[in-house]
LONU-831231 format. One record per residue (C-alpha): residue in three letters; x, y, z. Coordinates in steps of 0.02 Angstrom, whole numbers, padded with zeros to 5 digits, always signed. Layout:
BEGIN
ALAXYZ ...
This chain:
BEGIN
UNK-00147-01579-00026 UNK-00188-01535-00204 UNK-00303-01396-00256 UNK-00376-01370-00429 UNK-00258-01307-00563 UNK-00278-01131-00629 UNK-00295-01209-00802 UNK-00473-01250-00748 UNK-00516-01065-00732 UNK-00519-00921-00855 UNK-00371-00830-00781 UNK-00213-00809-00879 UNK-00105-00767-00729 UNK+00013-00910-00699 UNK+00193-00963-00693 UNK+00272-01115-00770 UNK+00435-01201-00736 UNK+00461-01209-00924 UNK+00460-01020-00947 UNK+00621-00925-00970 UNK+00653-00760-00879 UNK+00591-00654-01022 UNK+00428-00751-01034 UNK+00401-00733-00848 UNK+00436-00546-00840 UNK+00250-00505-00828 UNK+00184-00671-00762 UNK+00240-00702-00585 UNK+00076-00742-00499 UNK+00032-00924-00476 UNK-00156-00944-00453 UNK-00219-01100-00366 UNK-00406-01135-00366 UNK-00465-01238-00218 UNK-00633-01326-00216 UNK-00668-01303-00031 UNK-00622-01194+00116 UNK-00537-01341+00204 UNK-00421-01369+00056 UNK-00380-01184+00050 UNK-00348-01176+00238 UNK-00226-01321+00228 UNK-00130-01238+00086 UNK-00129-01071+00177 UNK-00061-01157+00332 UNK+00086-01220+00230 UNK+00121-01049+00157 UNK+00104-00964+00327 UNK+00241-01078+00395 UNK+00352-01059+00243 UNK+00508-00956+00274 UNK+00506-00796+00172 UNK+00319-00802+00133 UNK+00212-00653+00183 UNK+00030-00603+00165 UNK-00002-00474+00030 UNK-00191-00461+00029 UNK-00354-00550+00064 UNK-00514-00496-00024 UNK-00681-00558-00088 UNK-00781-00546-00248 UNK-00955-00600-00302 UNK-00939-00715-00453 UNK-01089-00804-00528 UNK-01187-00770-00370 UNK-01056-00848-00256 UNK-00931-00758-00146 UNK-00752-00804-00190 UNK-00607-00769-00072 UNK-00430-00737-00133 UNK-00278-00736-00022 UNK-00114-00676-00098 UNK+00056-00724-00029 UNK+00224-00656-00085 UNK+00377-00767-00093 UNK+00509-00632-00102 UNK+00659-00748-00113 UNK+00595-00832-00271 UNK+00508-00681-00350 UNK+00334-00757-00346 UNK+00158-00714-00292 UNK+00041-00856-00247 UNK-00147-00826-00258 UNK-00261-00951-00169 UNK-00444-00936-00214 UNK-00597-01035-00158 UNK-00786-01016-00149 UNK-00873-00978+00016 UNK-01022-01088+00051 UNK-01142-01007+00172 UNK-01092-00858+00280 UNK-00934-00920+00364 UNK-00761-00979+00319 UNK-00611-01040+00422 UNK-00535-00903+00529 UNK-00383-00863+00424 UNK-00314-00742+00553 UNK-00296-00891+00670 UNK-00179-00964+00539 UNK-00093-00801+00491 UNK-00127-00646+00600 UNK-00087-00530+00454 UNK-00259-00564+00379 UNK-00365-00496+00522 UNK-00400-00322+00454 UNK-00455-00395+00288 UNK-00572-00516+00378 UNK-00655-00365+00458 UNK-00673-00274+00292 UNK-00742-00428+00205 UNK-00875-00444+00340 UNK-00928-00263+00317 UNK-00932-00273+00127 UNK-00995-00450+00094 UNK-01082-00507+00253 UNK-00975-00663+00279 UNK-00865-00688+00429 UNK-00733-00803+00504 UNK-00792-00953+00601 UNK-00782-00949+00789 UNK-00876-00787+00819 UNK-00721-00683+00857 UNK-00757-00497+00881 UNK-00716-00391+00729 UNK-00657-00212+00714 UNK-00749-00080+00616 UNK-00641-00041+00465 UNK-00717+00060+00322 UNK-00907+00058+00337 UNK-00968+00197+00452 UNK-01074+00152+00604 UNK-01264+00166+00605 UNK-01279+00154+00416 UNK-01444+00110+00335 UNK-01475-00061+00259 UNK-01459+00009+00083 UNK-01284+00077+00113 UNK-01185+00040-00048 UNK-01073-00112-00027 UNK-00977-00229-00140 UNK-01087-00374-00084 UNK-01220-00401+00047 UNK-01239-00320+00217 UNK-01201-00427+00370 UNK-01349-00518+00447 UNK-01299-00439+00612 UNK-01176-00302+00648 UNK-01003-00356+00706 UNK-00956-00320+00885 UNK-00814-00197+00906 UNK-00660-00283+00975 UNK-00621-00131+01082 UNK-00797-00071+01120 UNK-00867-00079+01244 UNK-00705-00074+01341 UNK-00663-00017+01515 UNK-00525+00095+01580 UNK-00485+00064+01762 UNK-00370+00134+01894 UNK-00289+00303+01863 UNK-00296+00287+01673 UNK-00421+00380+01566 UNK-00468+00384+01383 UNK-00425+00538+01284 UNK-00529+00552+01123 UNK-00437+00644+00985 UNK-00516+00681+00816 UNK-00582+00648+00688 UNK-00550+00833+00654 UNK-00372+00857+00715 UNK-00282+01001+00631 UNK-00278+01101+00470 UNK-00213+00993+00328 UNK-00229+00828+00421 UNK-00345+00689+00366 UNK-00497+00642+00468 UNK-00443+00511+00594 UNK-00512+00467+00765 UNK-00376+00417+00888 UNK-00431+00341+01053 UNK-00288+00363+01176 UNK-00288+00275+01343 UNK-00162+00360+01456 UNK-00124+00398+01637 UNK-00077+00574+01588 UNK+00085+00544+01495 UNK+00119+00363+01451 UNK+00021+00284+01309 UNK-00061+00130+01383 UNK-00171+00089+01236 UNK-00222+00165+01070 UNK-00352+00125+00938 UNK-00400+00207+00773 UNK-00562+00238+00679 UNK-00526+00271+00496 UNK-00697+00252+00414 UNK-00725+00440+00398 UNK-00627+00439+00233 UNK-00719+00293+00151 UNK-00774+00339-00026 UNK-00820+00169-00097 UNK-00696+00180-00241 UNK-00690-00007-00275 UNK-00879-00010-00292 UNK-00889+00151-00393 UNK-00777+00088-00532 UNK-00882-00067-00565 UNK-00945-00062-00744 UNK-00816+00068-00796 UNK-00685+00046-00931 UNK-00504+00040-00872 UNK-00459+00216-00926 UNK-00607+00292-00835 UNK-00572+00187-00681 UNK-00390+00247-00682 UNK-00453+00422-00639 UNK-00525+00355-00475 UNK-00376+00242-00437 UNK-00260+00391-00454 UNK-00363+00486-00325 UNK-00388+00344-00202 UNK-00229+00400-00113 UNK-00168+00562-00190 UNK+00007+00553-00116 UNK+00034+00385-00202 UNK-00051+00428-00367 UNK+00090+00354-00472 UNK+00121+00201-00365 UNK-00061+00146-00355 UNK-00095+00189-00537 UNK+00055+00089-00596 UNK-00004-00065-00501 UNK-00176-00045-00580 UNK-00107-00014-00754 UNK+00003-00169-00743 UNK-00146-00274-00689 UNK-00250-00213-00838 UNK-00105-00231-00959 UNK-00077-00409-00903 UNK-00260-00447-00926 UNK-00261-00373-01101 UNK-00094-00447-01153 UNK-00013-00276-01179 UNK+00176-00262-01186 UNK+00235-00090-01132 UNK+00386-00016-01220 UNK+00542+00000-01110 UNK+00550+00189-01141 UNK+00375+00206-01071 UNK+00421+00101-00920 UNK+00568+00216-00886 UNK+00454+00368-00892 UNK+00343+00284-00764 UNK+00497+00246-00659 UNK+00550+00430-00661 UNK+00377+00483-00604 UNK+00377+00352-00466 UNK+00546+00404-00398 UNK+00495+00588-00402 UNK+00342+00537-00302 UNK+00455+00448-00178 UNK+00566+00602-00161 UNK+00429+00724-00119 UNK+00343+00603+00001 UNK+00502+00575+00099 UNK+00532+00763+00106 UNK+00354+00786+00169 UNK+00382+00657+00305 UNK+00539+00749+00364 UNK+00441+00913+00368 UNK+00306+00828+00472 UNK+00439+00765+00592 UNK+00501+00944+00613 UNK+00326+01001+00654 UNK+00293+00856+00774 UNK+00453+00888+00870 UNK+00419+01074+00886 UNK+00566+01131+00779 UNK+00485+01274+00685 UNK+00642+01324+00591 UNK+00681+01145+00542 UNK+00502+01120+00487 UNK+00507+01277+00380 UNK+00671+01225+00299 UNK+00604+01051+00262 UNK+00447+01126+00187 UNK+00555+01232+00072 UNK+00641+01072+00015 UNK+00470+00993-00010 UNK+00409+01142-00110 UNK+00562+01129-00222 UNK+00518+00947-00255 UNK+00337+00988-00295 UNK+00388+01127-00414 UNK+00506+01007-00499 UNK+00361+00886-00522 UNK+00257+01024-00602 UNK+00395+01070-00723 UNK+00442+00889-00760 UNK+00266+00817-00787 UNK+00142+00961-00776 UNK+00069+00921-00605 UNK+00137+00950-00430 UNK+00071+00782-00369 UNK+00103+00691-00533 UNK-00079+00662-00579 UNK-00116+00621-00760 UNK+00051+00542-00803 UNK+00009+00357-00822 UNK-00107+00282-00952 UNK-00160+00104-00987 UNK-00022+00041-01101 UNK+00081+00198-01093 UNK+00094+00375-01024 UNK+00001+00536-01059 UNK+00148+00649-01023 UNK+00332+00643-01063 UNK+00460+00711-00941 UNK+00549+00876-00966 UNK+00723+00801-00966 UNK+00822+00963-00966 UNK+00721+01033-00821 UNK+00744+00874-00720 UNK+00931+00872-00747 UNK+00942+01054-00695 UNK+00821+01061-00550 UNK+00837+00889-00470 UNK+01016+00912-00406 UNK+00967+01082-00334 UNK+00813+01013-00248 UNK+00906+00863-00179 UNK+01050+00971-00116 UNK+00924+01075-00019 UNK+00848+00915+00052 UNK+01020+00853+00106 UNK+01060+01021+00187 UNK+00901+01008+00291 UNK+00942+00830+00342 UNK+01117+00884+00393 UNK+01047+01023+00502 UNK+00917+00912+00584 UNK+01034+00767+00619 UNK+01157+00885+00703 UNK+01021+00945+00823 UNK+01025+00839+00978 UNK+00853+00890+01038 UNK+00782+00826+00873 UNK+00872+00660+00878 UNK+00826+00631+01060 UNK+00641+00636+01013 UNK+00665+00510+00872 UNK+00779+00381+00948 UNK+00689+00235+01033 UNK+00519+00312+00993 UNK+00383+00213+00905 UNK+00482+00052+00893 UNK+00417-00084+00779 UNK+00502-00246+00829 UNK+00559-00357+00684 UNK+00451-00502+00741 UNK+00297-00389+00748 UNK+00332-00319+00575 UNK+00349-00493+00502 UNK+00196-00561+00592 UNK+00086-00421+00526 UNK+00171-00417+00354 UNK+00212-00231+00349 UNK+00294-00156+00195 UNK+00396-00008+00137 UNK+00508+00101+00247 UNK+00415+00040+00403 UNK+00470-00138+00364 UNK+00645-00095+00304 UNK+00681+00007+00461 UNK+00635-00144+00568 UNK+00756-00270+00494 UNK+00625-00332+00369 UNK+00722-00306+00208 UNK+00588-00311+00071 UNK+00567-00201-00082 UNK+00470-00255-00236 UNK+00584-00155-00349 UNK+00719-00282-00306 UNK+00621-00436-00249 UNK+00487-00432-00384 UNK+00567-00316-00514 UNK+00450-00234-00637 UNK+00469-00111-00780 UNK+00637-00020-00780 UNK+00691-00100-00617 UNK+00726-00262-00708 UNK+00868-00178-00801 UNK+00918-00053-00666 UNK+00932-00148-00499 UNK+00885-00052-00343 UNK+00998-00036-00192 UNK+00882-00063-00043 UNK+00909+00038+00116 UNK+00876-00052+00280 UNK+00899-00027+00467 UNK+00867-00138+00618 UNK+00818-00022+00762 UNK+00636-00005+00706 UNK+00614+00167+00786 UNK+00571+00338+00713 UNK+00754+00377+00684 UNK+00779+00216+00585 UNK+00629+00255+00475 UNK+00696+00429+00441 UNK+00867+00358+00397 UNK+00788+00235+00275 UNK+00694+00377+00189 UNK+00852+00482+00176 UNK+00948+00338+00097 UNK+00803+00300-00021 UNK+00801+00481-00079 UNK+00983+00465-00129 UNK+00943+00305-00225 UNK+00795+00388-00311 UNK+00907+00526-00379 UNK+01026+00395-00449 UNK+00886+00295-00529 UNK+00808+00447-00611 UNK+00975+00491-00689 UNK+00997+00314-00755 UNK+00820+00308-00825 UNK+00846+00472-00916 UNK+01013+00415-00986 UNK+00937+00252-01049 UNK+00807+00345-01154 UNK+00629+00404-01126 UNK+00518+00423-01279 UNK+00334+00461-01244 UNK+00186+00371-01314 UNK+00027+00274-01278 UNK-00064+00132-01362 UNK-00248+00108-01391 UNK-00344-00043-01333 UNK-00412-00121-01493 UNK-00530-00268-01484 UNK-00390-00394-01482 UNK-00321-00310-01326 UNK-00486-00299-01235 UNK-00456-00352-01053 UNK-00558-00506-01013 UNK-00450-00613-00898 UNK-00403-00580-00718 UNK-00250-00470-00695 UNK-00131-00436-00552 UNK-00008-00293-00536 UNK+00108-00223-00404 UNK+00221-00073-00377 UNK+00337-00008-00241 UNK+00252+00156-00193 UNK+00334+00278-00072 UNK+00245+00188+00071 UNK+00286+00013+00009 UNK+00208-00122-00097 UNK+00044-00072-00180 UNK-00056-00207-00271 UNK-00209-00215-00383 UNK-00317-00360-00441 UNK-00441-00338-00583 UNK-00574-00446-00664 UNK-00681-00396-00812 UNK-00850-00420-00891 UNK-00863-00485-01069 UNK-00876-00306-01135 UNK-00709-00257-01058 UNK-00781-00159-00912 UNK-00727-00191-00734 UNK-00819-00324-00636 UNK-00705-00311-00483 UNK-00561-00200-00436 UNK-00463-00236-00279 UNK-00343-00095-00240 UNK-00229-00121-00090 UNK-00116+00029-00057 UNK+00031+00009+00061 UNK-00060+00108+00196 UNK-00182-00036+00216 UNK-00041-00150+00273 UNK+00053-00028+00383 UNK-00083+00055+00487 UNK-00110-00111+00578 UNK+00058-00096+00665 UNK+00040+00088+00714 UNK-00046+00051+00879 UNK+00094-00071+00925 UNK+00223+00063+00889 UNK+00128+00194+00991 UNK+00115+00080+01143 UNK+00298+00036+01141 UNK+00359+00135+01293 UNK+00301+00302+01222 UNK+00220+00455+01297 UNK+00072+00555+01238 UNK+00174+00682+01138 UNK+00266+00545+01044 UNK+00111+00495+00946 UNK+00120+00634+00813 UNK+00306+00599+00791 UNK+00271+00415+00760 UNK+00131+00458+00638 UNK+00247+00574+00540 UNK+00379+00438+00526 UNK+00252+00310+00464 UNK+00189+00438+00337 UNK+00032+00341+00294 UNK-00134+00404+00229 UNK-00308+00372+00298 UNK-00378+00389+00121 UNK-00269+00246+00060 UNK-00330+00136+00201 UNK-00517+00169+00188 UNK-00527+00215+00002 
């Protein structure tokens, strides 16, 4: 089955067998334009059955009055991304989740935002659009002709089980999230989530903005992954505009990204201490987290590393002497906390065999980041699809097989050690600050695709532009979007009611990143 060549479109994202490694360093997305949904479905079926291929994202865009679907696959073994795109005629398209289950959440979101749905009439979950909205609710496309049925509502709880509604307001400092727990009093029989309370319409809001203005919103789509998401977006824009970023600038970005990984992993450990009821351990972990945040402020001027990345460069240079002095101290405190927690049997007992994500489930739903690596799914874009400084400084990837909370914690601890090593190597290789302007010859006009390994896993961004260089479509897919879909499986896996906050702490996802 042959689909139309990307040469027939205006995109400049492609790969070629004739390119050498240097030429391909920023062009590893093969775009295939199909003329019909049947052609696209046949190609997707081949990719879905290809060993080592995984779903990255599925999204829609309105182009010349027609809805276009794009499905992105990653081929990690060959360092490639494949983008299949095709027009949707009418209001339905082949049910892609019947071909690859990892696309179901995106099918639900596309229905809410564009009014088109999979064939077959399967019930769809509510994802980001709140219930009972008016017809003029802002969307990326058109409203559905009729509202989708909820796959879990109405539902019935029989026997001695009952449903325990929890949220959306849960506790101080926690994001709005509704958790529907079905339990018999202790065991978790079923669980479902409602995450639309955090929807802010960021992808719609940035339409018509220039890239630099849009970066402000991208950075705040998921504050705890400000660097990771922004880097994916910057790379997409830079690819579109044909901008080559200086290696020193890439190393500065790498330092910021690894600092972001360090404080997120420390925050997850602190949350585990809280969830397991270890007040002293929680306090000690929060001290380690505070040390990391203060290091960020001294190193880059912001505790959560906002305002570091720019299109084509960086706004801030790192304080090298402060990093070299404070990073070892902060990491030693982190290691001391880990040593104390892992020598506490009551802590380990709560983590071991809790919230297990089986390897086959993780692969089927295409999870990413520490959640995947703790479940025997050894993927990391810093190694598999190297970008920026990771092309010259290979990453040692931590992985476990148990898939439980303890395995996820162990992955994070190992990754923190690797982050410290990488930061030292990036500093030693040289980090000179600077940015570049976007003159007319660098005005972004083509489609662009970028990715980054955020603390939660692979984050990706797709951009398309109007003729004046403003955004026509931004698709931002943080890692949280991929990983929340396996949370309910983990919670049902022989767990009790009080295990749920422990599992959530070990996943360390954000609702904001999911619903953006």
